N, C-alpha and C positions, 0 to 999 in steps of 0.2 A: 886353625882349628877353632870351633866355635867355642866362646868363652861360657860355660855353664852357671857360674857364680858370680861373674863381676859384669859390670856394664860400661860400654864404651861412649866417653861424652865426645871426642874428637879422634882425629887418626892416632894422636899419641897421648892421650889421656883417658883413664880408666877411674872409674868409682870402685874401690874396693871396703866401703864402708859396712858397718854391721849393726844390726838391731839389738837393743837390749829391753827384753820385756820382763824380765826378772826384778831389776832394781825398782822398787816403788818409791823412793823418795830421792830427787835429784840434789846432790849436795847433804843427803840426809835432812832434807827440809822441805822440799817443794814436791807436792804429790805428782806422780806420773801415771794418772790413769790409762793413757793409751802408750805408755814407754817412752823411750828416746832413741835417736840415730846418733850412732857416733861414725861422721864421715870423715873418710881417708882417701886419698887420690893417689894414683901412681903414673908418673909422667914418663915415657919410654924415648929411648933414642939412642945416640952414643952414649948417654950415661941414665942409669935408672934412678929416678928421683922419687920418694914418698913424701907427700904432702900430709903432714900430720899423721899421728897415730890414733890408736883406740884405749878403751879402758880394757884393763887385763883380764876381767871376769870375760870377756868375749873375744881372747886371743887365739882360741883355736880355730875358730871360725875364719879370722882375720887372715890368719898363716895360711889357711888354704887358699884364699883369693890373692895374697901376694904372691904365692908360687905359682898359681894358676897363671898370670901374666908375665912373671918372670921365666916359666919354663925352663928351668935350670939354668939361667943367668944370674947375675951377681947383681947386688943392690949397691948403689954408689952412693946417695945421698939421702939423708932424711931432713925435711924442713921441719923445725919447729916453731910456728907461728904462736903458739900457746902453750906453756908447760903444764897447766892444771891436768891432774891425773887423768880424767877421762879423755884426755887426749894425749897422754904420754906414759902411762903405767904399763903399756905393753912394752916399752923400748929395751927393756932386758932381755925379752923373748926375741926380737929381732935382732938384737945384737949376739945373740948365741949362734943364730942362723948367718948372721952376715956380720962378722967382727970387724971387716976392714972398713964398713961405712962410715962415712963423714956427716957430721951433724951440722947443719947449717941453723942458726939462731942468732939473738943479739947479745951485747954486753949484758943486758940485765936479766937475760935466760940462762946466763952460764952459773951463776950461782945456785939457781934452783937446780939445776942437773946435779949439781954436786950434792946438793942437800938432800934430795929425794932419792937419787940413783947413784950417786959416788961416782958420776961420771965427768971426767975432765979433758979427757984426751979427744983427738979427731975432730976438734970444734973449729968450724969457719965462721967468725963473728962479721955480722953485716949490719949497716949503719943506714941510717934515713937517707931514701933516694939512690941508695946504691945498687947496681945493676950486676949480676953474676952471670958468667956465661958456665953452663954446666953442659959440656960437650956442643950438642948444636942446639942446645936450649937456653933461653936467657930468662932471667928471673928479676924484677925491678921490686925493691922492699921499702915498704913505709911502715913506720912507727906509729901505734895506736896505743900510748900508753893509757892506763887505768880502764880500758874497754875489754874485759874489766880487771885486768891485772896489771902491773907496773910493766911487764915484759912483752905484752900483747904488741903484734904486727902483723902486717898482711903482705901479700906479695902478688904482683901483677906480671902476666904473661902478655907482653904487647902483640906477639905473632897472631895469636888468637883471641885477643882482647879478654883475657881470662883472669878474674880476681878471685884470688884465695883467702878468704876473709875471716879466717877463726871463728869466733864466737858472733861475731857482727852479722848481723841476716840470719840468724839462726831461729829455731823454734823446738818448742817441746813434740813430742809423738814419734813415732816409729814411722819407717817409711815401708809401706805395705805393698811391695811389687812395683811402684811407680816411684822412681827417683828425682823426676823432672818436674817443675811447676806445670807444663802443659799436658802431664799426666794425673795432676792431682787437683781435685775440686776444691778450691779456695772458700770452703762453707765457712758457716758460723764457727763451727768447733776447730777448724783448723786457723782459722783469723784468731780466736780466742788463746788457743794455746801458744801461737807466735808471739800474740801481745803479753801473755801473762809470763812466758819466757823473758822477753826484753824487761818488763816491769820487775820481775824478781830478781833477775841477775844481773842487768845492766841499769837500771832505772836509777839508783843511787849516783851514777855515774854519767848521768845525761849530758852534762854538759861537756864533759870529755869526749861521750859518743858523738855530739853533734859538730865538735870540731873536727872528729876522725871522719864522719860525713860529708863534711864541706870538702876536706881535703881530697877524698876519693872522687867527688863530684867532677872533678877536673878531669878525670879518665875516662876514656871511652870503654865502656863495659858492655860486654856481649853476654858473658855467662859469669855469673857468682856461685861459687862453690864453697859454700858455709860448712861449720863442722858439725851443726846440727840443722835437720830440717831439708827441705826440698833443694836440688840444685835449678838455679834459675837461667834457663837459656833461652826462654821465648819472652818473657816481660821481666828483665831484671828490675825495670823502672818501678814496679810494683811494689817488691819487698823495699827497695831506696827508699820509696816515699812514704811507705808506712813506718819504717826505721826513722825517717827524719821525723813525721808526725809524731811519733812516742817520743823522740828525745827531746821535741819541743813542747812535750806535754799538752798535744792538743785536746781539749775535753769537749765533751757532749754537754748539751742541756739538760741534764737529770739530776736526780737525787738519789743518794746511796744513805741510808740510815742503817747504821751499825748500833746494836744493842747489847748490853749484858745484863741478864736478869737471872736469878735464882729461882724465883716461886712465881713468875708471871706478871708482877706488878710492874715492871721496867719495860717489859713486853707490849703490855696494854698501852702504856705512854708512847712507844714507839708507833703504834698502830694510830694514835691519834695525831700525832706531827704527820703521818704520812697522810692522812684525811686532809690537813691543813695544805699540803703540798699539791694533792690535786686539786682542793678549792682554788689554790693560787694559779692553777693552768697550766701545771706540769705534768707530763702523762708518762715519762719514763722514771718510774721510781722501784727501787729495790729497798727491802728490808732484810737484814741478816742478822744471825744470831752469831754472837761473836765466840759463844762456847761450841757451837756446832759447825762454824766453817772455818776451812782452814785459813789461816792468814795470807797463803799465797793468792788466792782469789780475792779478798779483802783488799788487798794492796793492788791488785791488776784492777778492781773496779774503782777504787778510789781513785787512781791515777788516771782515769778517763773519764771520771765523773766530776761535771763542775761544781754541785752542792754535795757536800758531805756532813752528816749530822752523825755525833757520837753521843750516846746515852747508856749511862750505866748506873747500876746499884751499887751501893756503898758493902764494902767487905772488910770486917775489922777495923773501923776507921780508915779505910784506904779504899783504892777502888778496886773493883772485881779483877780477878788476878788477869784472867785473859785479855781484857781491854787494857791492863797496863802493859802486858808483853805486846799488843796490836800498837799501841803508841810510842813504844820504843822503835818498832819498825816503820812506823809511818815517820818519825823523827828521821830515821836514815835516808827517806825516799828525796827528802828535801822539795817537796811539791811546793807549787809557787801559782797555779792557775784555779786553786779551789776556793769556794766560798764554805766557810764551816760553820756549824752550828753545835751545840752542846746542849744537853740537861742533864740531870742527876736525881737519884733517889736515896733514900736511907731510911733506918727502921729507929734508931735511937739517937746516933750521932754521925755528921756528916763525914765527907771526906772524897767521895767519887767527884763531885763537880768541883772541888777545889783544885783535885789532881787534873781534870780537864781543861780548868782555867789556867792552870801551869803550863799544860801542854799547848793550848794555842799562843800564850804568850809568848814563850819561849821561842816558839818557831814562826812568830811574828806572821801568824796566820791571820786572814781576812774573816772574821768572826762577826756572826750576828749579836747585836746587843741583848737580845731577849735569851736570857739562859735560867730555865725553870728549875727549880730544885723542890722537890715534894717527898714528905714525909708519908710512909707507907703507901697504901692504894691511893690514887689520884681521884679526888672529888669533882663533882662538875665544873667549878670554877677552875680547878687546875688544868683538867682536860683542855677548857678553852684557851687556857693559855698554852697548852702543847699545840693545839690547832694552830694558834696564833703564830707559833713558832715555824709550823709549815708554811704558813701563807708569808712570813716574812721571808724565808728561804727561797720560795718561788717568785715573789716580787722582785729580790735581788737579782736572781738569775737574768730574770725578764730584762731588767734595766741594764745588765752587764751585755747581754744580746744585742740591746738597741745601741749600746756605745760601740760595739765592735761593727 
């Protein structure tokens, strides 16, 4: 019988994932203008095995897909690669339908199952490099801790060279009819939503991600099945290489200027800095208002851009609050390949530049010496100093390029 709700990946593996177009913020933080997909897979054979689950708000559609494939048969195993609720919160509903199912996880997953869902029974605990025979299917498990939770792991089916990668190789956005990489146009939007996903969700654990990628590079992989984004069956090297570049924080020769302004004076200063960057020979220049642009996008752009310049007005003898919040998030990212610039403004008493200096010093940033601090609106001499800041940033980027 033709499967109308699900998609066949190979002769014994089916895509049973769902799209979520209702949730506006991933983890209630990160914007989802194009929604998100929760991918799940069902492996058939002598035993029926679900690989990861979905978020409970999509469970009714998900159950229809499970039942279409099982067609009255039983479910034997659920593999939990990553227990974050967007991949596990539907588990209670599945257990109501299939109460005898066994749950495959690792020792760090078990406490999460107890704490989130009061599940302690029917667990099969796997360890690093262990291979399980599940009927006529075999899965080998590899631990990938802190990518991006401590219990995260992946599994590999050697027979079909398929990697079930949990959040690794994922991306934001729904799957709109097409689920495979050869059906999806990897355009600027798809690229940016994949990179934003990595930087927002995994970026702060980039060193652990790189260790996991190095481990997985030893496998012969023909298909990658992540829990978000497309299934990579034609060119898995493309997403593997992209994630490796992101984990290494490979930057491009551009400048991102992020400013915080209440009445436009600091914005005018940011424009002067940008003119200096352009005069210095850098053509990729972005100016972002920290009060209007989600920090999700600011983090993503900063991760990929060599030069980052932060400029803020003073607010109540301190820094503009949205800039303060952004700095806290930037600190968590632990970025190491950027060149930083800073400038501040104030009305009657300073504070912004002091906080910016504290940020670059605490994080041991490679920062430019020129750090303008301006009272009120910049006059001609002060505008020249701001232009000079931009020129110095361009000069530093070009010098870095020549060294590489």
